[in-house]
C-alpha positions in Angstrom: 65.7 111.2 94.4 68.7 113.3 93.4 71.7 112.5 91.2 74.8 114.6 91.8 76.7 115.5 88.6 80.4 116.0 89.5 83.4 116.4 87.2 86.9 115.4 88.4 90.4 114.8 87.0 90.9 111.3 85.7 93.5 110.5 88.4 91.2 111.6 91.3 87.8 110.2 90.1 88.1 106.5 91.1 89.0 107.3 94.7 86.4 110.0 95.0 83.7 107.6 93.6 84.8 104.8 96.0 84.8 107.2 99.0 81.2 108.3 98.3 80.0 104.7 98.1 82.0 103.4 101.0 80.7 106.1 103.2 77.1 105.5 102.0 76.8 109.0 100.6 75.9 107.4 97.3 74.5 104.0 96.4 76.3 104.0 93.1 78.7 106.3 91.2 79.0 106.0 87.4 82.2 107.2 85.9 82.1 108.6 82.3 85.3 109.9 80.6 84.9 113.2 78.9 86.9 116.1 77.4 86.1 119.5 78.9 86.7 123.0 77.6 86.3 125.8 80.2 87.5 129.2 81.2 89.7 129.3 84.4 91.6 132.3 85.6 91.1 134.2 82.4 92.4 131.3 80.1 90.5 128.8 78.0 91.5 125.3 79.3 91.0 121.9 77.7 91.4 118.8 79.8 90.4 115.2 80.1 88.1 114.7 83.0 85.6 112.1 84.4 81.9 112.8 84.9 80.7 111.2 88.2 77.0 110.5 88.4 76.3 109.8 92.1 72.9 108.3 93.0 71.9 109.5 96.4 69.0 110.6 98.5 67.6 114.0 99.6 68.8 113.2 103.1 72.4 112.4 102.1 72.9 115.1 99.3 74.3 117.8 101.6 76.8 115.4 103.2 77.8 114.2 99.7 78.5 117.8 98.6 80.5 118.5 101.8 82.6 115.3 101.2 83.2 116.1 97.6 84.3 119.6 98.5 86.7 118.3 101.1 88.3 115.6 98.9 88.2 117.2 95.4 91.5 118.5 94.1 89.9 121.5 92.3 89.5 124.8 94.1 86.0 125.1 92.6 84.6 121.7 91.8 81.6 121.2 89.6 78.8 119.8 91.7 75.3 120.0 90.3 72.0 118.4 91.4 69.6 116.6 89.1 66.3 115.7 90.6 64.6 112.8 88.8 60.9 112.9 88.5 60.5 109.3 87.5 62.6 106.5 89.1 61.8 102.8 89.0 60.5 102.1 92.5 62.8 99.1 93.0 65.8 101.2 92.1 64.7 104.0 94.4 64.3 101.5 97.2 67.9 100.1 96.5 69.3 103.7 96.7 67.5 104.3 100.0 68.8 101.0 101.5 72.4 101.5 100.2 72.7 105.0 101.7 71.5 104.1 105.2 
């Protein structure tokens, strides 16, 4: 059962999270504020962002990635996949039901 780790600008994160849940690409998206430091186009950049942790399924992960790429304001969005080895069975069932 994967969780997608996504970073987004603070102004875009709420709408992106809502879209993923409304379209059943994720059962839940947690939003965590963060400060990021990264290299972009040869410069070191610091910005406030939001970490989105999107709980999804194997079957919906590719669609989630496509939707994030289409809606995300960054040219190269951060989208990573974490695969949990241990998930509470009732929680896994809820994710499956919520993404159907």
